[in-house]
N, C-alpha and C positions, 0 to 999 in steps of 0.2 A: 625657641627650644634651649634646653641646657647644652653647654658646650662640654659637658663632662666626657661625653662620648669621643669628642674631638673627631678627627679624621679616622673613621672606623675601618679603614682599609687595612686591616691587619695582614700580616703576611699570611695567616691560616686562612682568612676570608679569601683573599685575593686568589691563592693557589686553589681553593675549593671551587670559585667561581669559574676559573680557567678548565679545570678538570671536568666539571659539570656542565659547561655550557654545550658540549658536544650532544648532550642529551636532547635538548630542544632548540638551540639556538635559532630561532624561528625562521628564518629567512636565508641563513647563511648558505645553506645548500639548497633547500628545497624552493626557496623564493629567492634566488640570487637576482637582485633587481626585478622582482615580480615576473619571473619566468624566462630569463635570458631572451628579451627582445619579444616574448610573449605573443608568438605567433606571426613572424615575418611571413609565412607560407600563406596565410590568408589572414585579413583584418575581420573577417566576418564570420568566423568559426563560432561555434558555441560557447559561451563564458567558460563552462565548467572545463573545457579542454585547454584553455589557454593561460590561466594562472594556477601556478602550482599552490597546492595546500601549504599552509605554514607550519612547517617542522613536522608535525605528525599527521597520518592519514586522517581524512575527514569522515570516518566511520566509525561506530562504536566497536570497541575492543571485544566486548561481550557480544558474541555473534550468534549465541544459542538461540534457536527458534522459540519464539512464544514466552521467553523468560524475561522478567522485569530486569530493566539495567540496575546496576549496583545501588544507584541513589534513588531507585523508584520510590516515590512518596515524599521526597524531600522538597522543599519549595524552590522554584527555579530561580528566586531571587537570593542572591549572596550576602552575607553578613557585613555589607558595604555601608558605610555612613550615607546618607543622603547627600551631603556635601563632603568634599575633600576635607578631612580634618585639619584644622588650623595649628595645632602643636605637634611637636615631633612625637611626643609620647601617645598621643592619641593616634597617630598615624601608625606607629609600630604596633599599638594594640590591635587596631583594625586589620593589619596585615596578619598578625598572629591568629586572629579570629579566622580569617579567610584561609590560611594554611592548614589549621587544624580542621576547619570544615571540609576541605577537600580530602584529607586523609580520613575522616569520618564517612564521608559520601563513598569512597572506593576503598574500603579497607583491604581487599585483595590486589591492590594496584601499587606495585612496587614504585612507579613513577610518581604517586600522589604523596607516599611518603618520604621520597627523595626531595620532594618540594618542601615539606615540613622540616625535613633536616637541613636544607639549605636556608631556610628561614632562621632556623635557631643558630647556625653558624654566622650568618649575617649580624646577629646580635648577641654572640658570645656566650651563648648559653651551650657548651659542648657536651655536657651530659646529656641535654635533650636531644642534640643533634645525635650523638651516639645511639640513644635509644631508637631514633627514627630510623637510623641507617641499618641497625640491628634487624628492625622489622623489615626493612627492604630485602635483607639476606634470608629472613625466614621465608619469605614468598619467592625469592630467587637466589639461590646460594651463588650464582655467577653473576651478580649484578655488579658490575664494574665499578659504577660511580659510588657505591657504598663502601666497597673494598677502598677505593682511593681516599673517600671521605674518613674512614676509620683510620686509615693509615696515617693521615696528616694529624688527627687527634692525637694518635699514639706518639707521632714525632714530637708533637707540641709538648707532650707530657713525659718525654725522655723514655719511653717504653719502646726502644729500638727493636727488640725481637718481634714484638707484636706488629710494628710497622712494616718490618721485612715481610712478615707472613701476609699481611693484607695487600702488599705491593705485588708479591708473588700471584696472588689470586686476582688481582686487577689486570695485570700482564697476561695471564693465562686466559681471562674472560674476554680481553679485550687487546689482543697482540698487536694491532695495527696502530695503536696510540703510542707515539713515540715517547710523549711525555711520561706515560707509565714506566717505561722501561727506564728512563733516566731517573725517575724518582727511586725506582728499585735499586738503581746501581749507586744512588747516593746513601740511601738507607744502608745498604751492605757496606759502603765505605765507612760510613759512621760507627758500624757495628764491628768494624776492625778486618771484614771479610774482603781484603784488597783484591786478591785474585778473581773472586768470582765477581766483584764490582767492575772489574775491567772487563771481564768477558761479557757482561750484561751491556756495558755501555759501548763496547764495540759492535755488538750486534745492533744496538740502538742507532749507531752511527752508519752501519751498513744498511739497515732498513730505512732510514731518513737521512740519505746524504746531503740534503739541503737544510738540514736543522743545525745551526750553530752551537746551540746549548749542549747537544750530545757530544760534539767534539770538545767543547770546553770543559765538560765534566770528566771526559775520558783523560784529557790532558792532565787535570787534577789528581786523578786516581793514578795515572802512571807517575806522577811527581812522587806520590806517597810510596810507590813502588821502586823509587830510585830509577826508573827508565826515563832518564832525562831526554834522550834522543826521541825517544817515541812520544813522550810529552810535547817536545817542541813541534813534533809533525801534527800532532792533534790540535795544539793551539794555532798553528799556521793556518790549518783548515779552517778553523772557526773563524778566524779573522778574513780569511778569503770570503766567507759568508756574510760577515758582519764586521766590517772594518773599526766599528766603533764599540765592540764588545769589551768593556773595561776589564772585567776579571780575566779574559784571555790574554789581554796585554800584560797584565800582572803575572799570570802564570808563565807565559812566553818569557818575561824578563826573568823570572826565577830559573827556568830551565835554561836560558843562556848563561847565566851567571855561574851554575853548576858545569856548564859545559865549556867554561872559559871565554866565552863570546861576549867580551865585556861591551864593546861598542853597542852591538845589538841589544844588549841588555838594557843600557842606558836610554836607547831610543824608545824601546817598549815601556819602560818605566815612565819615561816622559809623556807618552801617550796615555798611558794609564792616569796619571796625575791629571793630565788635561780632561780626559773624558770624566773622571771621577768629579773633578771640580764643575763641569758641565751639568752633570746630573744632580749635584748639591745645589747649583744655582736654580735649576729647573725645579727642584723640590721645595727650595724656599719660596720661589715664586708661587707654586701650586698652593703651598700653605698659606701665603699671603692672600690669595684669591679664594681660598676655601671658604665655602658657604655650607654650614652644617645642614641647614634645612633644605638647600637646593640638592645637597649630595645624598640626603635621606630619600628624598623624593625619587631621585634617579635609581638608587639601589631597590627600592619598593617597586618602581616602575617595571624594572627588569624582573623581578620575582614575579609579579603579576602577569607580565607577559608570557613567562615560561608555564606558570600554572595554567594560564588559559589553553596553551596547547595541550595539556592533559584533558581538560575539559572537552577539546574538540575531538580529541582521540577517541573520547568516550561517546560521541555523538551528541554532546551537550553544548550546541552553538550559542545559546542564550547566555549561560554563564561565562562563556569564552569571552563573547562581546562585551559582556559587563567589564571584565577584568581588562580588556585591551582598551576600552573607553577610559577607564580610570587611570591606566598607565599612561595614556597620551595626555591627560590632565596633569598628571605628576611630573611628566618630563617631556617639555616642548621639542627636545631634539631625539626622541626615541624612535627610532626607525622601525624596528621589528613589530611593534603594535600597530602602526599606521600601515604598514605592508600588509599585515594579518586582517586588519579591517577593510581594507581595499578589496582584499581577496574575498573576505566574507560578503560585503556588499554585493559584489557581483555574483556570487551563489545565490543571493537572496533577490537577484533581478533589481537590483537598485543601483543602476548605473551612474546617475548624477551624484549620488553620495559617494560613490567609488571615485569619481573624477575629482570631487572636493578633496578627497584624502591624497588622490594622486598629485594634485597641486601642491598640498603641503609637502609632500615627499620632494617633489621637484624642486622646491625652494630650498629643502635641507641637502639635497644631493644634485644640485644644477648640472653636474657633469655627467650624470646618468641618463642615457637616451631611453631607458626602459620605461620610464614614467610618462614621458610624452608618447612614446609607441602605444602603450596601453590606453592612454586616453584617446588617442586617434583611432584606435581599434573601437572603443566604446562609443565614441561619437559616429563612427561610421556605421555601427550596429543600429543606431538610432536615427540613420538617414542624415545626420548633419555634417555632410562630407566638407563643407567649408570649413567648420570648425575643426575638423579633424585635420584638414591640410594646415589650417593656421598653427596649430599645436606643433606640428612637425617641422613647419617652415620657421617657427619662431626658435626652436632648438637649434636648428642649422644655421640661423643667423647669429645666434649667440655663440656657436662653437662650430666656425666654418671648417676646421680641420678634423672635424670628427667623421671618421670613416662610417661608423654605425649611424649616424645621424642621416649621411647621404644615402645609405643602404636602405633605410626605413622610408624615406622620400620616394627613392626608385621604386621600392616595393608598392607603396601606396598608389603612385602614379600608374604603375603597371597593372597591380590586381584590382584595384578599386576605381580608379578614374579612367581606366583604360586609354591612357593617354602615353602610348610607348616613346614618343619623341621626347617627352619631358623625362621619362624613365631612363632613357639612354644618358642624358646629360648628367643626371645624379649618380647613375650605376658607373658610369665612367670616372666620375671623380672619387667614388667610393673604392674602386678597383684601384686607383693610382695612390690614394692614400693608404690602403690597407695592404695592398699586394697580395691579398688572400684570395684563393681559389673559388670561394663561393661568390665573391663579388664579381670576378671575372665571369662566372657562369651565369650571374644574374645579367651582366650587361649583354652577353651573348643572347639571352632569351629577349631581352628587349629590342637589340639590333634585329633578330629575326622577325619580331612582330612587326618592325619597320619594314621588313622585306630585303634588309641588307644583308645577304647571305654570306658574302665573302667577309664583312667584318665580324659577323656573329661566329663564323667557323674560326676566324683567328682569335676572338677572345675565349671561345671554348678551348681552343688549343693551349693557350697560356694556362687554363685552369687545369687541364690535363697535365701540363708540365709540372706544375707546382705541386699537384697531388697526384702523382704517376700511379699511385695504389688504388685509386678511386675508379671502380668499374663503372660506376654511373656515368662519369664523365665521358669515358671511351664509348660507351653505347650511345650516349646522347650525341656525340660527335658522328658516329657512324650514321645515325638517323637523320642528324642535320645535313649531311653532306649528301644522302639520298634526297632529301627534300629540295636541297639546292640543284641538284642534278634533274629533279623532275620540274623545277621552275624554270630551269634553262632550256629544257626541251620544249615546254609551252611558250615561254616569252624568251627567246635568246637574247634579245636586245636588251632586256631589262634585268639580266643577271647581276647581281651585286649592287644594284641601285634602288634606292628607296622609291616606292610610288608616288608619282606626281600628284 
């Protein structure tokens, strides 16, 4: 591949990717580790209730009865080459065909045009990207990602008034996204609207008190206003949240100089110099390690994964699978496409294929218990209990301090193997490691199954103390005490003891 593109991670592209990833980021919320332990309450529930769909709902957007879907009559096969293109130019051309085909299949779907815009931004055709985003707004005038994209293009071109207008619309359309508020504040500041910028950035900081960028930008705005004391407060808060935030150190040094706090200014200037040097060294290392072919494959794999979610939302699992499989070929470390494929294989009743994908994911994220838990659930569903137990035990052997792993083993022994004596051992360790109320409640359940009522009551009391507002624990505790009392009346000598 030609090196003319170089590291194509331009500021515009990176910011666009960050702003738009909330549209689809396939597993970030809907599939956090394939469903946040994917069914601890039962390993044998139906597959469709255990793994969350990747990003967008797995049903057609067009729900009109009897009407053809938007791409009716088009071939299921996407315009992908039979083999992964060997040259960068051919790979980009393929991606362009796929993006255009998506927008043509779903001309009334703003998400489809957003993906086309993302492709054009990725490869620096800002005019085409702007056209695609304008089409999004024709379909939905409150489409926040289109306003954000157009705002960034306007900023890139120095059209500050237009940038401000689009950022205002993005904030109105998606007020919960702090990054949009911060970008509006920055655009206002660049336009000379310092007072309004400060108000917007104060609102962003209040709405997202754990977002250091909001405080750093607020500090910069207050410096322009010559509110040096207020700027210092904002920069200090940014550094509380992110001690290595180099721009905040620089801004704080400036504020301290103005306030006559020379020693503090020197300290923060030194920190700024240190962290800036670290970033420069890291950047040089990244440039030396940069592989244009690999980076291109990773970029397009990300786009394909997100395009696939549009197809899935429209009820087109076939094209979605094609794109996820191509993404997996392009990027060996891409998690979302493999997570989505594992989910899809479960939906298609192909548990062994799902397990193979889950093994890949477990190699990529060995610290995540979610993958072995789902593998165990699938094995158990097929009646392969020994394989299910081996998967969970292997994880716990590799991560003995993982409370989640111990919880998974306890659940398996209790729900599937019906061996409460083993469940007690692992639930006890999970509760000691995590200190979490659900683990103490699980231990209580296992101990009750063993007939050890006094220990079960003590464990559930711990859970109730940890979560005093949990009504369920209080009611379970009352029932448990009643059962213990009944057991005592029936077998007084055996109260608090496990059956022999």
